[in-house]
C-alpha positions in Angstrom: 8.9 8.1 -8.1 6.4 10.1 -10.9 4.2 7.7 -13.3 2.5 9.0 -16.5 -0.4 10.7 -16.4 -2.5 7.8 -17.2 -1.6 6.1 -14.6 -1.5 8.7 -11.8 -5.0 7.7 -10.7 -4.2 4.3 -10.1 -0.4 4.0 -8.8 0.3 6.3 -6.1 3.7 5.4 -5.8 6.7 3.7 -7.6 9.6 2.9 -6.3 12.9 0.8 -7.6 15.3 -0.4 -4.6 18.4 -1.8 -4.1 19.2 -2.2 -0.3 22.2 -4.4 1.2 22.0 -4.6 5.2 21.7 -7.5 7.5 18.9 -10.3 7.2 15.9 -9.5 9.6 12.3 -8.5 9.1 11.2 -5.6 7.5 7.1 -4.3 8.2 4.8 -3.8 5.9 2.5 -1.1 7.2 -1.4 -0.7 6.7 -2.4 1.9 4.4 -5.3 2.7 2.6 -3.5 1.2 -0.8 -2.9 -2.2 -2.5 1.0 -3.3 -2.9 2.8 -5.0 -5.6 5.7 -5.8 -5.1 7.9 -7.4 -7.9 11.2 -9.3 -6.4 14.9 -9.7 -8.0 17.0 -12.4 -7.1 15.1 -14.0 -4.6 11.7 -14.1 -4.2 9.4 -12.0 -1.3 8.6 -13.9 1.8 5.9 -12.5 3.0 3.2 -12.7 5.9 0.8 -11.0 7.8 1.6 -10.7 11.4 1.4 -14.2 12.7 -0.1 -15.8 10.0 1.0 -18.1 7.3 3.4 -17.0 5.0 4.0 -17.4 1.2 6.9 -16.8 -1.2 6.1 -14.9 -4.6 8.4 -13.0 -6.8 5.4 -11.1 -7.6 3.0 -10.5 -4.7 -0.2 -8.3 -4.4 -1.6 -7.7 -1.0 -4.7 -5.8 -0.4 -5.9 -3.7 2.2 -5.7 -5.4 5.7 -5.7 -3.7 9.4 -3.0 -5.3 10.3 1.2 -5.4 9.4 2.5 -7.7 7.5 6.1 -9.3 7.8 9.0 -9.7 5.2 11.7 -11.3 6.1 14.8 -11.0 4.0 18.5 -11.7 3.3 21.6 -9.6 2.7 20.3 -8.0 -0.5 16.9 -6.6 -1.5 16.6 -5.9 -5.0 13.1 -5.0 -6.7 10.1 -2.4 -7.2 7.7 -1.5 -4.6 4.1 0.1 -5.8 1.3 1.6 -3.9 -1.5 1.1 -6.3 -5.1 3.0 -5.3 -8.5 1.0 -4.3 -9.2 2.1 -8.0 -6.2 0.8 -9.5 -7.3 -2.4 -8.6 -10.6 -2.3 -11.2 -8.5 -0.3 -13.9 -5.3 -2.7 -13.5 -6.0 -6.2 -12.4 -10.1 -6.1 -13.3 -12.0 -6.5 -10.2 -12.4 -4.5 -7.2 -10.0 -4.3 -4.4 -12.3 -5.6 -2.2 -11.8 -9.0 -3.8 -7.9 -8.5 -2.9 -8.7 -7.5 0.7 -6.0 -9.9 3.4 -4.8 -11.4 0.5 -1.1 -12.0 -0.5 -1.1 -13.0 -3.8 1.0 -13.7 -6.8 0.0 -11.4 -9.3 -0.1 -14.2 -11.9 -3.4 -15.1 -10.3 -4.8 -12.3 -10.2 -3.6 -11.1 -14.2 -1.7 -14.0 -15.9 -0.2 -11.5 -17.9 1.8 -10.0 -15.7 3.4 -13.1 -14.9 6.6 -12.6 -16.5 7.7 -9.2 -14.6 10.1 -10.6 -12.5 12.0 -12.0 -15.4 11.9 -8.9 -17.2 13.2 -7.0 -14.4 16.0 -9.5 -13.6 17.2 -9.2 -17.8 17.4 -5.4 -16.9 19.5 -3.1 -15.5 17.7 -0.9 -12.2 17.9 1.8 -14.2 15.1 0.7 -16.7 12.9 -0.9 -14.0 10.4 1.6 -13.8 9.7 2.3 -17.6 9.7 -1.5 -17.8 7.1 -1.5 -15.0 4.9 1.4 -16.5 5.2 -0.2 -19.6 3.2 -3.4 -18.6 0.8 -1.2 -16.8 -0.4 0.9 -19.2 -0.9 -2.3 -21.1 -3.0 -3.9 -18.2 -5.1 -0.6 -18.1 -5.7 -1.1 -21.5 -6.4 -4.5 -21.3 -9.1 -4.4 -18.2 -12.9 -3.1 -19.2 -13.9 -3.3 -15.3 -16.8 -0.7 -14.6 -15.8 1.7 -12.4 -16.4 2.0 -8.4 -19.7 4.4 -8.2 -19.2 8.0 -7.9 -20.3 8.3 -5.0 -18.3 5.9 -3.6 -14.9 7.5 -4.9 -16.8 10.6 -2.9 -17.2 9.4 0.0 -13.2 7.4 0.2 -11.5 11.0 -0.6 -13.5 12.5 2.3 -13.0 9.4 4.7 -9.6 10.1 3.8 -9.2 13.2 5.2 -10.5 12.2 8.0 -14.9 13.3 7.9 -16.9 11.1 9.7 -18.9 8.1 8.4 -22.4 9.5 9.4 -21.0 13.1 7.8 -20.0 11.3 5.0 -23.1 9.1 4.8 -25.2 11.9 4.5 -23.2 13.9 2.1 -23.6 10.9 -0.5 -27.1 10.5 0.4 -27.0 7.1 1.9 -27.7 5.6 4.8 -24.8 4.9 7.0 -25.6 0.7 6.4 -25.6 0.8 2.8 -22.5 3.1 2.4 -20.8 0.4 4.6 -22.1 -2.3 2.1 -20.9 -0.3 -0.6 -17.1 0.6 0.6 -16.9 -3.2 2.0 -18.1 -4.1 -1.2 -15.7 -1.9 -3.2 -12.3 -2.1 -0.8 -12.9 -5.1 2.1 -12.9 -3.1 5.1 -15.8 -1.3 6.6 -16.1 3.0 6.1 -14.8 3.4 10.0 -11.9 0.9 9.1 -10.6 3.0 6.2 -10.3 6.1 7.9 -8.3 4.3 10.7 -6.4 3.4 8.1 -5.8 7.0 6.4 -5.5 8.4 9.7 -2.7 5.5 10.2 -1.3 6.6 7.3 -0.7 10.3 7.9 0.6 9.5 11.2 3.2 7.1 9.2 4.0 9.8 6.8 5.2 12.3 9.8 7.1 9.1 11.6 9.2 8.7 8.8 10.5 12.2 9.6 13.0 12.2 12.2 12.6 16.2 12.5 8.5 15.7 13.5 8.1 14.6 17.1 5.4 12.3 18.0 3.0 14.7 20.1 3.2 16.7 16.8 1.9 13.9 14.9 -0.8 13.3 17.1 -1.6 16.7 17.0 -1.7 16.8 13.1 -3.5 13.6 12.5 -6.2 14.1 14.5 -5.1 11.5 17.8 -6.6 13.0 20.9 -2.6 12.6 22.3 0.7 10.9 21.9 -0.3 7.9 24.0 -3.6 7.5 22.0 -1.2 7.7 19.0 1.4 4.8 20.3 -1.9 2.8 21.1 -2.7 3.0 17.3 0.3 1.9 16.3 0.7 -1.0 18.8 -2.4 -2.2 17.2 -2.3 -1.2 13.5 1.8 -2.0 13.0 3.2 -4.3 15.5 4.8 -1.5 17.5 4.9 1.9 18.9 6.3 4.7 16.6 9.5 5.1 18.7 10.1 1.3 18.4 9.5 1.9 14.3 12.0 4.9 14.0 14.6 2.7 15.9 14.1 -0.7 13.8 13.4 0.8 10.1 13.9 3.9 9.3 17.3 3.5 8.4 16.3 1.1 6.1 13.4 2.9 4.5 15.5 5.8 4.2 17.9 3.7 2.7 15.2 2.2 0.3 14.6 5.7 -1.3 15.9 5.8 -5.0 19.0 7.8 -5.3 18.9 11.3 -7.4 18.3 9.9 -11.4 17.5 6.5 -10.8 15.1 4.8 -13.1 
């Protein structure tokens, strides 16, 4: 779902969802984005795979090279957002690196946003996107955090497109070590980890399309072959691409907003 131009550099995706199905566990996939989930009806029960769990009505997850596990009942309602690394500074007033590996309540990150779940519960699903957009636009005006270095932004853009770390360091005029320090401070992961997450993210987008073969997805994303793609998925998602398609794809498709929703 599109967002106003003023938020476009900071919000990569905003999806109101209303899904009915069997209770279970949904896999939250690692990516180059932070996630913000605003729950309606019941709080979000989430944890990193094999780790401690938290319960929250408004959860912010930082970059993490592994899957999250979200336990849910028969009905799931709320708003899911992907935030860019730059969005952490612009909307929360702190670098994404400060939230790396975190599953934080939004009230602890920005107390002014603590009322968002209640606002959603008091309105209908068609108004949820507007409610969230207004709150984030106000957050953007409220925070005056320094922007990340331009060189870091260029480096992240090149790493996202698959450029090698040494090549990127040369392009921005830094040593690999200095670039690594800056990227870790900004994102919470190393340049190589960020590049790996970006490649996985590209493959995830292709695997979501049942018409795309796994061999084609591997080739288009720069993996050596389908076996290499599968090994990376097992490490980063906790399952193979074919297992994910079987377990998750119907639920993911159900989460897509209906035409005109919001």
